[in-house]
SEDRENMI-396365 format. One record per residue (C-alpha): residue number from 0; residue in one letter; x, y negated, z negated. Coordinates in steps of 0.5 Angstrom, whole numbers, plus 2048, in hexadecimal, padded with zeros to 3 digits. Layout:
BEGIN
+-----+------+------+-------+-----+
! seq ! type ! east ! north !  up !
+-----+------+------+-------+-----+
! NUM !    A !    X !     Y !   Z !
...
+-----+------+------+-------+-----+
***
This chain:
BEGIN
+-----+------+------+-------+-----+
! seq ! type ! east ! north !  up !
+-----+------+------+-------+-----+
!   0 !    M !  78E !   77E ! 7C9 !
!   1 !    T !  78A !   781 ! 7C3 !
!   2 !    K !  78B !   77C ! 7BD !
!   3 !    N !  78A !   77E ! 7B6 !
!   4 !    L !  786 !   77A ! 7B1 !
!   5 !    S !  78B !   775 ! 7AE !
!   6 !    E !  78C !   773 ! 7B5 !
!   7 !    N !  785 !   772 ! 7B7 !
!   8 !    L !  784 !   76E ! 7B0 !
!   9 !    I !  789 !   76A ! 7B2 !
!  10 !    E !  786 !   769 ! 7B9 !
!  11 !    I !  77F !   768 ! 7B6 !
!  12 !    E !  782 !   762 ! 7B2 !
!  13 !    K !  784 !   75F ! 7B8 !
!  14 !    Y !  77D !   75F ! 7BC !
!  15 !    L !  779 !   75E ! 7B6 !
!  16 !    D !  77D !   758 ! 7B3 !
!  17 !    K !  779 !   753 ! 7B6 !
!  18 !    Y !  773 !   755 ! 7B2 !
!  19 !    K !  776 !   755 ! 7AB !
!  20 !    N !  774 !   74E ! 7AA !
!  21 !    K !  76F !   74D ! 7AF !
!  22 !    T !  768 !   74F ! 7AF !
!  23 !    L !  766 !   753 ! 7B5 !
!  24 !    S !  761 !   74F ! 7B9 !
!  25 !    H !  75B !   750 ! 7BD !
!  26 !    F !  75C !   74F ! 7C5 !
!  27 !    I !  757 !   74B ! 7C8 !
!  28 !    G !  757 !   747 ! 7CE !
!  29 !    G !  75E !   748 ! 7CF !
!  30 !    K !  760 !   745 ! 7C8 !
!  31 !    E !  762 !   748 ! 7C2 !
!  32 !    V !  75C !   746 ! 7BD !
!  33 !    M !  75B !   747 ! 7B5 !
!  34 !    S !  754 !   749 ! 7B3 !
!  35 !    L !  74F !   743 ! 7B2 !
!  36 !    S !  74E !   745 ! 7AB !
!  37 !    G !  756 !   746 ! 7A9 !
!  38 !    N !  755 !   74D ! 7A7 !
!  39 !    T !  75A !   752 ! 7A7 !
!  40 !    F !  75C !   759 ! 7A5 !
!  41 !    E !  762 !   75D ! 7A4 !
!  42 !    N !  765 !   762 ! 7A8 !
!  43 !    Y !  769 !   768 ! 7A6 !
!  44 !    S !  76D !   76D ! 7A9 !
!  45 !    P !  76B !   775 ! 7A8 !
!  46 !    V !  772 !   777 ! 7A9 !
!  47 !    N !  774 !   774 ! 7A2 !
!  48 !    N !  76E !   770 ! 7A0 !
!  49 !    E !  773 !   769 ! 7A1 !
!  50 !    K !  76F !   763 ! 7A3 !
!  51 !    I !  770 !   761 ! 7AA !
!  52 !    G !  76C !   75A ! 7AA !
!  53 !    S !  766 !   756 ! 7A9 !
!  54 !    I !  760 !   757 ! 7AE !
!  55 !    A !  75B !   752 ! 7B0 !
!  56 !    S !  754 !   754 ! 7AE !
!  57 !    G !  74F !   753 ! 7B3 !
!  58 !    A !  748 !   752 ! 7B2 !
!  59 !    E !  742 !   750 ! 7B6 !
!  60 !    E !  744 !   749 ! 7B8 !
!  61 !    D !  74B !   74C ! 7BA !
!  62 !    I !  747 !   751 ! 7BF !
!  63 !    K !  742 !   74C ! 7C1 !
!  64 !    L !  748 !   747 ! 7C3 !
!  65 !    A !  74B !   74D ! 7C7 !
!  66 !    C !  745 !   74F ! 7CA !
!  67 !    E !  743 !   748 ! 7CD !
!  68 !    T !  74A !   748 ! 7CF !
!  69 !    A !  74A !   74E ! 7D3 !
!  70 !    K !  743 !   74C ! 7D6 !
!  71 !    N !  746 !   745 ! 7D8 !
!  72 !    V !  74B !   748 ! 7DD !
!  73 !    S !  747 !   74E ! 7DF !
!  74 !    D !  745 !   74B ! 7E6 !
!  75 !    E !  74C !   749 ! 7E7 !
!  76 !    W !  74F !   750 ! 7E6 !
!  77 !    R !  749 !   753 ! 7EA !
!  78 !    K !  74B !   74F ! 7F0 !
!  79 !    T !  752 !   751 ! 7F0 !
!  80 !    S !  754 !   755 ! 7F5 !
!  81 !    G !  755 !   75D ! 7F4 !
!  82 !    K !  75C !   75C ! 7F7 !
!  83 !    I !  75E !   756 ! 7F2 !
!  84 !    K !  75B !   75B ! 7ED !
!  85 !    Q !  75F !   760 ! 7EF !
!  86 !    K !  766 !   75C ! 7EF !
!  87 !    L !  764 !   75A ! 7E8 !
!  88 !    L !  763 !   761 ! 7E5 !
!  89 !    H !  769 !   763 ! 7E8 !
!  90 !    K !  76D !   75E ! 7E5 !
!  91 !    I !  76A !   760 ! 7DE !
!  92 !    A !  76C !   767 ! 7DF !
!  93 !    D !  773 !   764 ! 7E1 !
!  94 !    E !  773 !   760 ! 7DA !
!  95 !    I !  771 !   766 ! 7D6 !
!  96 !    E !  776 !   76B ! 7D9 !
!  97 !    K !  77C !   765 ! 7D7 !
!  98 !    R !  779 !   765 ! 7D0 !
!  99 !    A !  777 !   76C ! 7CF !
! 100 !    R !  77C !   76E ! 7CA !
! 101 !    E !  77A !   768 ! 7C6 !
! 102 !    I !  773 !   76A ! 7C7 !
! 103 !    A !  774 !   771 ! 7C5 !
! 104 !    I !  778 !   770 ! 7BE !
! 105 !    V !  774 !   76A ! 7BC !
! 106 !    E !  76E !   76F ! 7BD !
! 107 !    S !  771 !   774 ! 7BA !
! 108 !    Y !  773 !   770 ! 7B3 !
! 109 !    D !  76C !   76D ! 7B3 !
! 110 !    S !  768 !   773 ! 7B4 !
! 111 !    G !  76C !   779 ! 7B2 !
! 112 !    Q !  76C !   77D ! 7B8 !
! 113 !    A !  772 !   780 ! 7BB !
! 114 !    I !  777 !   77C ! 7BF !
! 115 !    R !  778 !   782 ! 7C4 !
! 116 !    F !  770 !   781 ! 7C5 !
! 117 !    M !  770 !   77A ! 7C5 !
! 118 !    S !  776 !   779 ! 7CA !
! 119 !    K !  772 !   77D ! 7CF !
! 120 !    A !  76B !   77A ! 7CE !
! 121 !    A !  76F !   773 ! 7CF !
! 122 !    I !  771 !   776 ! 7D6 !
! 123 !    R !  76A !   778 ! 7D7 !
! 124 !    S !  767 !   771 ! 7D6 !
! 125 !    A !  76B !   76F ! 7DC !
! 126 !    A !  768 !   774 ! 7E0 !
! 127 !    N !  761 !   772 ! 7DE !
! 128 !    F !  762 !   76B ! 7E0 !
! 129 !    R !  765 !   76E ! 7E7 !
! 130 !    F !  75F !   773 ! 7E8 !
! 131 !    F !  75A !   76D ! 7E7 !
! 132 !    A !  75E !   768 ! 7EB !
! 133 !    D !  75E !   76C ! 7F1 !
! 134 !    M !  756 !   76D ! 7F0 !
! 135 !    A !  755 !   765 ! 7F0 !
! 136 !    P !  755 !   763 ! 7F7 !
! 137 !    N !  74F !   768 ! 7F8 !
! 138 !    A !  74C !   767 ! 7F1 !
! 139 !    C !  746 !   763 ! 7F4 !
! 140 !    D !  745 !   767 ! 7FB !
! 141 !    G !  73E !   76A ! 7FB !
! 142 !    K !  73B !   76F ! 800 !
! 143 !    A !  736 !   76F ! 806 !
! 144 !    L !  732 !   775 ! 807 !
! 145 !    P !  72E !   775 ! 80D !
! 146 !    A !  728 !   779 ! 80E !
! 147 !    D !  723 !   77A ! 814 !
! 148 !    E !  71E !   776 ! 811 !
! 149 !    H !  722 !   771 ! 80D !
! 150 !    L !  728 !   76E ! 80B !
! 151 !    N !  72B !   770 ! 803 !
! 152 !    Y !  731 !   76C ! 801 !
! 153 !    S !  734 !   76B ! 7FA !
! 154 !    I !  738 !   765 ! 7F7 !
! 155 !    R !  73D !   765 ! 7F1 !
! 156 !    Q !  73E !   75F ! 7ED !
! 157 !    P !  742 !   75E ! 7E6 !
! 158 !    I !  73D !   75E ! 7E1 !
! 159 !    G !  740 !   758 ! 7DD !
! 160 !    P !  744 !   758 ! 7D6 !
! 161 !    V !  745 !   75F ! 7D3 !
! 162 !    G !  747 !   760 ! 7CC !
! 163 !    V !  74C !   766 ! 7CA !
! 164 !    I !  74D !   769 ! 7C3 !
! 165 !    T !  753 !   76D ! 7C3 !
! 166 !    P !  755 !   772 ! 7BD !
! 167 !    W !  75C !   772 ! 7B9 !
! 168 !    N !  75F !   779 ! 7BB !
! 169 !    T !  761 !   777 ! 7C2 !
! 170 !    P !  75F !   770 ! 7C3 !
! 171 !    F !  763 !   76D ! 7C8 !
! 172 !    M !  762 !   773 ! 7CD !
! 173 !    L !  75B !   773 ! 7CC !
! 174 !    S !  75A !   76C ! 7CC !
! 175 !    T !  75D !   76C ! 7D3 !
! 176 !    W !  758 !   772 ! 7D5 !
! 177 !    K !  752 !   76D ! 7D4 !
! 178 !    I !  755 !   766 ! 7D6 !
! 179 !    A !  759 !   768 ! 7DC !
! 180 !    P !  752 !   76A ! 7E0 !
! 181 !    A !  74E !   764 ! 7DD !
! 182 !    L !  753 !   75F ! 7E0 !
! 183 !    A !  754 !   763 ! 7E7 !
! 184 !    S !  74C !   763 ! 7E8 !
! 185 !    G !  74C !   75B ! 7E6 !
! 186 !    C !  74A !   75B ! 7DF !
! 187 !    T !  74C !   757 ! 7D9 !
! 188 !    V !  74E !   75A ! 7D3 !
! 189 !    V !  74E !   759 ! 7CB !
! 190 !    H !  752 !   75E ! 7C8 !
! 191 !    K !  751 !   760 ! 7C0 !
! 192 !    P !  757 !   765 ! 7BE !
! 193 !    A !  756 !   769 ! 7B8 !
! 194 !    E !  758 !   765 ! 7B2 !
! 195 !    W !  75D !   76B ! 7B0 !
! 196 !    S !  762 !   76A ! 7B6 !
! 197 !    P !  761 !   763 ! 7B9 !
! 198 !    Y !  768 !   761 ! 7BB !
! 199 !    T !  768 !   764 ! 7C2 !
! 200 !    A !  762 !   761 ! 7C4 !
! 201 !    M !  766 !   75A ! 7C4 !
! 202 !    I !  76B !   75D ! 7C8 !
! 203 !    L !  766 !   75F ! 7CD !
! 204 !    A !  763 !   758 ! 7CD !
! 205 !    E !  76A !   755 ! 7CE !
! 206 !    I !  76C !   759 ! 7D4 !
! 207 !    I !  765 !   757 ! 7D7 !
! 208 !    K !  767 !   750 ! 7D6 !
! 209 !    E !  76E !   751 ! 7D9 !
! 210 !    A !  76B !   754 ! 7DF !
! 211 !    G !  767 !   74E ! 7E1 !
! 212 !    L !  760 !   750 ! 7DF !
! 213 !    P !  75B !   74A ! 7DE !
! 214 !    D !  75A !   748 ! 7D7 !
! 215 !    G !  754 !   74B ! 7D4 !
! 216 !    V !  754 !   751 ! 7D9 !
! 217 !    M !  756 !   755 ! 7D3 !
! 218 !    N !  755 !   754 ! 7CC !
! 219 !    V !  757 !   757 ! 7C5 !
! 220 !    V !  754 !   756 ! 7BE !
! 221 !    H !  756 !   75A ! 7B8 !
! 222 !    G !  752 !   75C ! 7B2 !
! 223 !    F !  74D !   761 ! 7AF !
! 224 !    G !  748 !   765 ! 7B3 !
! 225 !    E !  743 !   763 ! 7AE !
! 226 !    T !  744 !   75C ! 7B0 !
! 227 !    A !  748 !   75B ! 7B6 !
! 228 !    G !  746 !   761 ! 7B9 !
! 229 !    K !  73E !   760 ! 7B8 !
! 230 !    S !  73E !   759 ! 7BA !
! 231 !    L !  741 !   75B ! 7C1 !
! 232 !    T !  73C !   761 ! 7C2 !
! 233 !    E !  737 !   75C ! 7C1 !
! 234 !    N !  739 !   756 ! 7C5 !
! 235 !    K !  734 !   755 ! 7CA !
! 236 !    N !  73A !   752 ! 7CF !
! 237 !    I !  73D !   759 ! 7CF !
! 238 !    K !  73A !   75E ! 7D4 !
! 239 !    A !  73D !   764 ! 7D2 !
! 240 !    I !  741 !   768 ! 7CD !
! 241 !    A !  747 !   76D ! 7CD !
! 242 !    F !  748 !   770 ! 7C7 !
! 243 !    V !  74D !   776 ! 7C5 !
! 244 !    G !  74B !   779 ! 7BE !
! 245 !    E !  746 !   77D ! 7B9 !
! 246 !    S !  73F !   77F ! 7BC !
! 247 !    S !  73B !   77B ! 7B6 !
! 248 !    T !  73F !   775 ! 7B8 !
! 249 !    G !  73D !   776 ! 7BF !
! 250 !    S !  736 !   777 ! 7BD !
! 251 !    Q !  736 !   770 ! 7B9 !
! 252 !    I !  739 !   76D ! 7BF !
! 253 !    M !  733 !   76F ! 7C4 !
! 254 !    K !  72E !   76C ! 7BF !
! 255 !    Q !  732 !   766 ! 7BE !
! 256 !    G !  732 !   765 ! 7C6 !
! 257 !    A !  72B !   767 ! 7C7 !
! 258 !    D !  728 !   760 ! 7C7 !
! 259 !    S !  72D !   75D ! 7CC !
! 260 !    L !  72C !   764 ! 7D0 !
! 261 !    K !  734 !   765 ! 7D0 !
! 262 !    R !  737 !   76B ! 7D4 !
! 263 !    V !  73C !   76F ! 7D0 !
! 264 !    H !  742 !   773 ! 7D1 !
! 265 !    F !  743 !   778 ! 7CC !
! 266 !    E !  749 !   77D ! 7CA !
! 267 !    L !  746 !   780 ! 7C3 !
! 268 !    G !  746 !   786 ! 7BF !
! 269 !    G !  74A !   788 ! 7B9 !
! 270 !    K !  74F !   78E ! 7B9 !
! 271 !    N !  74E !   795 ! 7BC !
! 272 !    P !  74D !   79C ! 7BA !
! 273 !    V !  751 !   7A2 ! 7BB !
! 274 !    I !  74E !   7A9 ! 7BA !
! 275 !    V !  753 !   7AF ! 7B9 !
! 276 !    F !  750 !   7B6 ! 7BB !
! 277 !    D !  753 !   7BC ! 7B8 !
! 278 !    D !  755 !   7BF ! 7BF !
! 279 !    A !  75A !   7B9 ! 7BF !
! 280 !    D !  762 !   7B9 ! 7C0 !
! 281 !    I !  763 !   7B7 ! 7B8 !
! 282 !    E !  769 !   7B4 ! 7BA !
! 283 !    K !  767 !   7B0 ! 7C0 !
! 284 !    A !  761 !   7AE ! 7BD !
! 285 !    L !  765 !   7AB ! 7B7 !
! 286 !    D !  769 !   7A7 ! 7BB !
! 287 !    A !  764 !   7A4 ! 7BF !
! 288 !    T !  760 !   7A2 ! 7B9 !
! 289 !    I !  766 !   79F ! 7B5 !
! 290 !    F !  768 !   79B ! 7BB !
! 291 !    M !  761 !   799 ! 7BD !
! 292 !    I !  760 !   795 ! 7B6 !
! 293 !    F !  767 !   794 ! 7B3 !
! 294 !    S !  76A !   791 ! 7BA !
! 295 !    L !  76B !   789 ! 7BA !
! 296 !    N !  769 !   789 ! 7B3 !
! 297 !    G !  762 !   78B ! 7B4 !
! 298 !    E !  761 !   784 ! 7B7 !
! 299 !    R !  75D !   786 ! 7BE !
! 300 !    C !  756 !   787 ! 7C0 !
! 301 !    T !  757 !   78E ! 7C2 !
! 302 !    S !  75A !   791 ! 7BC !
! 303 !    S !  756 !   797 ! 7B9 !
! 304 !    S !  755 !   796 ! 7B2 !
! 305 !    R !  74F !   79B ! 7B1 !
! 306 !    L !  752 !   7A2 ! 7B1 !
! 307 !    L !  74D !   7A8 ! 7B1 !
! 308 !    I !  750 !   7AF ! 7B0 !
! 309 !    Q !  74D !   7B6 ! 7B1 !
! 310 !    E !  74C !   7B8 ! 7AA !
! 311 !    S !  750 !   7BF ! 7AB !
! 312 !    I !  756 !   7BB ! 7AD !
! 313 !    K !  755 !   7B5 ! 7A8 !
! 314 !    D !  75A !   7B7 ! 7A2 !
! 315 !    E !  75F !   7B8 ! 7A7 !
! 316 !    F !  75E !   7B2 ! 7AB !
! 317 !    V !  75E !   7AD ! 7A6 !
! 318 !    K !  764 !   7B0 ! 7A2 !
! 319 !    N !  768 !   7B0 ! 7A9 !
! 320 !    L !  765 !   7A9 ! 7AA !
! 321 !    T !  767 !   7A6 ! 7A3 !
! 322 !    E !  76E !   7A9 ! 7A4 !
! 323 !    N !  770 !   7A6 ! 7AB !
! 324 !    I !  76D !   79F ! 7AA !
! 325 !    P !  773 !   79B ! 7AC !
! 326 !    E !  777 !   796 ! 7A8 !
! 327 !    P !  776 !   78F ! 7AA !
! 328 !    P !  77A !   78F ! 7B1 !
! 329 !    A !  780 !   78B ! 7B1 !
! 330 !    Y !  77E !   785 ! 7B6 !
! 331 !    F !  77C !   77E ! 7B4 !
! 332 !    P !  778 !   77D ! 7B1 !
! 333 !    A !  776 !   783 ! 7AD !
! 334 !    N !  77C !   785 ! 7A9 !
! 335 !    V !  77B !   77F ! 7A4 !
! 336 !    K !  778 !   782 ! 79E !
! 337 !    L !  775 !   77E ! 798 !
! 338 !    N !  775 !   782 ! 791 !
! 339 !    Q !  76E !   780 ! 78F !
! 340 !    E !  76A !   784 ! 78B !
! 341 !    G !  762 !   785 ! 78A !
! 342 !    Y !  75C !   786 ! 78D !
! 343 !    D !  75A !   77F ! 78E !
! 344 !    D !  760 !   77E ! 793 !
! 345 !    L !  75C !   784 ! 797 !
! 346 !    N !  756 !   780 ! 796 !
! 347 !    D !  759 !   77A ! 799 !
! 348 !    V !  75C !   77E ! 79F !
! 349 !    L !  755 !   781 ! 7A1 !
! 350 !    K !  751 !   77A ! 7A0 !
! 351 !    R !  756 !   777 ! 7A4 !
! 352 !    S !  755 !   77C ! 7AA !
! 353 !    L !  74D !   77B ! 7A9 !
! 354 !    N !  74E !   774 ! 7AA !
! 355 !    K !  74D !   772 ! 7A3 !
! 356 !    I !  747 !   776 ! 7A1 !
! 357 !    S !  747 !   77A ! 79B !
! 358 !    V !  743 !   780 ! 79C !
! 359 !    L !  746 !   784 ! 796 !
! 360 !    N !  74A !   785 ! 790 !
! 361 !    F !  750 !   789 ! 792 !
! 362 !    K !  751 !   78B ! 78A !
! 363 !    D !  74A !   78D ! 789 !
! 364 !    L !  74B !   791 ! 790 !
! 365 !    I !  752 !   795 ! 78E !
! 366 !    S !  74F !   797 ! 788 !
! 367 !    N !  749 !   79A ! 78B !
! 368 !    K !  749 !   7A1 ! 78B !
! 369 !    K !  747 !   7A2 ! 792 !
! 370 !    I !  74D !   79F ! 795 !
! 371 !    I !  755 !   7A0 ! 794 !
! 372 !    V !  75A !   79B ! 796 !
! 373 !    L !  761 !   79E ! 798 !
! 374 !    D !  767 !   79A ! 799 !
! 375 !    T !  76D !   79E ! 79B !
! 376 !    R !  772 !   799 ! 797 !
! 377 !    D !  76E !   797 ! 791 !
! 378 !    S !  766 !   797 ! 790 !
! 379 !    N !  766 !   791 ! 78B !
! 380 !    Q !  76B !   78D ! 790 !
! 381 !    F !  768 !   789 ! 795 !
! 382 !    V !  76B !   783 ! 79A !
! 383 !    K !  767 !   77D ! 79A !
! 384 !    S !  768 !   77B ! 7A1 !
! 385 !    H !  766 !   782 ! 7A4 !
! 386 !    I !  764 !   789 ! 7A1 !
! 387 !    N !  769 !   78E ! 7A0 !
! 388 !    K !  768 !   794 ! 7A4 !
! 389 !    S !  761 !   795 ! 7A1 !
! 390 !    I !  75C !   79B ! 7A2 !
! 391 !    F !  755 !   79B ! 79F !
! 392 !    I !  752 !   7A2 ! 79E !
! 393 !    G !  74B !   7A3 ! 79D !
! 394 !    L !  74A !   7AA ! 799 !
! 395 !    N !  743 !   7AB ! 79A !
! 396 !    G !  743 !   7AB ! 7A2 !
! 397 !    R !  73F !   7A5 ! 7A3 !
! 398 !    F !  741 !   79E ! 7A5 !
! 399 !    A !  73F !   799 ! 79F !
! 400 !    P !  73B !   793 ! 7A1 !
! 401 !    W !  741 !   78E ! 7A0 !
! 402 !    V !  745 !   792 ! 7A5 !
! 403 !    G !  741 !   78F ! 7AB !
! 404 !    E !  743 !   788 ! 7A8 !
! 405 !    I !  74A !   789 ! 7A7 !
! 406 !    L !  74B !   78C ! 7AE !
! 407 !    K !  747 !   787 ! 7B2 !
! 408 !    D !  74E !   783 ! 7B4 !
! 409 !    V !  753 !   785 ! 7AF !
! 410 !    N !  75A !   783 ! 7B2 !
! 411 !    T !  75E !   787 ! 7AD !
! 412 !    P !  761 !   78E ! 7AD !
! 413 !    L !  75C !   791 ! 7A9 !
! 414 !    I !  758 !   798 ! 7AB !
! 415 !    I !  752 !   79B ! 7A8 !
! 416 !    V !  752 !   7A3 ! 7A8 !
! 417 !    C !  74B !   7A7 ! 7A7 !
! 418 !    N !  749 !   7AE ! 7A9 !
! 419 !    K !  745 !   7AF ! 7AF !
! 420 !    G !  740 !   7B5 ! 7B0 !
! 421 !    K !  73D !   7B6 ! 7B7 !
! 422 !    E !  740 !   7B2 ! 7BD !
! 423 !    K !  739 !   7AF ! 7BD !
! 424 !    E !  738 !   7AD ! 7B6 !
! 425 !    A !  73F !   7AA ! 7B6 !
! 426 !    I !  73E !   7A6 ! 7BC !
! 427 !    T !  737 !   7A4 ! 7B9 !
! 428 !    R !  73A !   7A2 ! 7B3 !
! 429 !    L !  740 !   79E ! 7B6 !
! 430 !    S !  73B !   79A ! 7BB !
! 431 !    R !  737 !   797 ! 7B5 !
! 432 !    I !  73D !   793 ! 7B3 !
! 433 !    G !  73C !   78E ! 7B9 !
! 434 !    F !  73F !   78C ! 7BF !
! 435 !    D !  746 !   78F ! 7C1 !
! 436 !    N !  74B !   78E ! 7C6 !
! 437 !    C !  74D !   795 ! 7C7 !
! 438 !    L !  74C !   79C ! 7C5 !
! 439 !    G !  751 !   7A2 ! 7C4 !
! 440 !    F !  750 !   7A9 ! 7C4 !
! 441 !    I !  756 !   7AE ! 7C3 !
! 442 !    S !  754 !   7B5 ! 7C5 !
! 443 !    F !  758 !   7BA ! 7C9 !
! 444 !    E !  753 !   7BF ! 7CA !
! 445 !    D !  754 !   7C3 ! 7D1 !
! 446 !    D !  75B !   7C0 ! 7D1 !
! 447 !    K !  758 !   7B9 ! 7D3 !
! 448 !    D !  75C !   7B3 ! 7D1 !
! 449 !    C !  75B !   7AE ! 7CC !
! 450 !    L !  755 !   7AA ! 7CE !
! 451 !    L !  755 !   7A2 ! 7CC !
! 452 !    Y !  74F !   79E ! 7CE !
+-----+------+------+-------+-----+
***
């Protein structure tokens, strides 16, 4: 049954009530522990900017404790039979399904994601554990490869404790994507969730403990990337790092782990470009473009925040784009609006999306004659928690240097429009930005369907 916003807010109060007067702790060795320094930070919901609670702020000493704990139980977990691991991981999946509604609504309120999407992500998380649970019995099987002259064989062994660093936009599902295979293969885990959406990481830790995994097999340390994250990637007890996030951060992690020859598993890249050709069906291209950036509040890695339009159709397409950007949808939490104005609010939003790195001042940017900012409701009114239907249009037909910085990993409904010249020029220009998760072409030449890559 679909619930309205007021009903969801009542429900979220129930789930988060236990955190109001209690600091969200780390989870190390099967116990809830505070930071050794006693430091905390505040966490706010992007739905309404209300404080959710205080979070233990991990530092090098907390990461060191978690990594040593993971190392100490590594041999025990490695020697645990695959059949036992299989049963334990299925029990985790069972508990995730039982708490799926709680996970979805807490994550929606904590991250700002649409509740309908978070509900599906919670169920997907259980499926992740079930898939890897069934891989566990054969996780260490090697291969025998006989030849006429000699015998070749391979062995597969757990590498030891691994670090997992997850993003804020779909934190629970993405953490299970990394933690489940690590556990199934016999590795222990230290998880550093994004500081902006930490609550479901503790729910997962509770579920894992309830399922009966040995204490210390899965640990959670909250904190900031510059401190806790960096300490995790540099800790010599950690043999591999799984990271989901922005490309330059991935590059830093590789450097930080180089001295200890860490393996890395990365999902990197920013948002994705779309090129619209003059032979496209304008209505279909417009519909695809709007969906690809404004669905799910822009909080997904496959959103398309760069739009290149063939110059001959630019004016018509941009006009239709600005007229057809949807109002904030009715599902929770996107229908909560704040009436705060000013460029500083917009600047705060992008700083948040850019992991608090200030790359430019938006007041100066907006006054730049090369840029127009369009908002179909009010170009001077912005929402502090999210950007309202914003379009940046480069009048000179080229991306300014700051565009690459904005679009590396911005999870907001913001699209930048630019003229495109020839096809080769358009693709070359987009390629200069950096790494992408996909590239969309919209063209109907020779009656071909729309192709999305």
